[in-house]
N, C-alpha and C positions, 0 to 999 in steps of 0.2 A: 491277781496281777501277774501278767506274763513275764517270766524271768529269762526266757530263752533268747539267745543272741540272734538266731536265725529262725524264721517262721517255718513250721512244719508243713509239708505238703501231704495231704491224704492220698493214699495210693488208690487209683481207679484202674481196674484191669489187673494184670498179673505181671510181677517182676520176679524173676528167678533170683533166689539168694541162697547161699550155702555157707555154713560154718563147719570147720573140721569136726567130725563126729556127729553132725546134725545135717542130714541131707536136704532138708526142706525147711524153709522159713516162711511163715505167713506174714509178710511185711504189712504193717498197719499204716505207718507214716515214716517220712524221711525228710531230713533237712541237711543243710550244708554242715551242720555240727554233729548230727547223730541220727539214730534209727530206733524205731519202736516196732517190735515184732512178736509173734507167737512161735514157739517151737516145742518139741517134746524132750529136749535136753535141759537138765538143770544147769544153771550158770551162776557161779558164785559172785557176790558183790566184789567189785574192783578187779575181777579177772580180765585178762586181755585175750582177745580173739581176732582172727582174721576173717573177714567177710568178703565173699565174692558175689558180685551182681552181674546179671546179664539181661539186656532188653534191647530189642531192635538194633542189634549190631554194636551196642555199647557194652564193653566189658570193663569192670572195675574191681579192684582188689584193695581193700582198706583194712586198717587195724582199728579196733574199737575196745573201749573199756566199759564193763557193765556198771551202770549206776543204779539200776533197779531190776529185780527179778522176783516175780510173784507167781506162786502156783495158783492156777485157775481151774475151777471145776467145769469141765466141758460135757459132763453127762456120759462119759465112756470110761473104759478101763485104762486108757493111756493118759498119763498126766500131761497137762499142757501148761507151759510157763509163758508168762507175758514178760518180755525183757526190753529194757531201754538201755541203749549204749551211746556213748559219746565217741566220736572219731578222734584218733590220735595221729598227729604228724602226717596229714594228707599232703602229698606232693602237689605242685602247681598243675601238672598234667592230670592228676587225680581229681583236683578241684574242678577242672574244666569238664571232665567226664561226669562228675557228680552233678554239676549244673545242668548238663544235657539230660541226664537221667531224670532229675527232678522236673525239668520242663516237660519231658515225655510222660511221666506218670500221671500228671494232672489232666492230661488229654486222653488217658486210658483207652 
């Protein structure tokens, strides 16, 4: 049974995302409430991070809290973590940008 408040949108194409100390995120899906991605940086449960997105002229900076972080074996020497975060205190302007970004990623 689906418990999420907002439906996730699977990312088609590429969306640039960054977290401080992690230059590159492989974004798997995104919703109005949160994000699911892979990165090479370990993130502790309940830790807070700022995420920056860029795509087709849309730039967004939001704060998120880690709700899940799992080490995944990717067959190489660099550890890869799969992380889920929920967004915290997104401004009205940020919500509008997030809606635009979500509509763009599905059209990838």
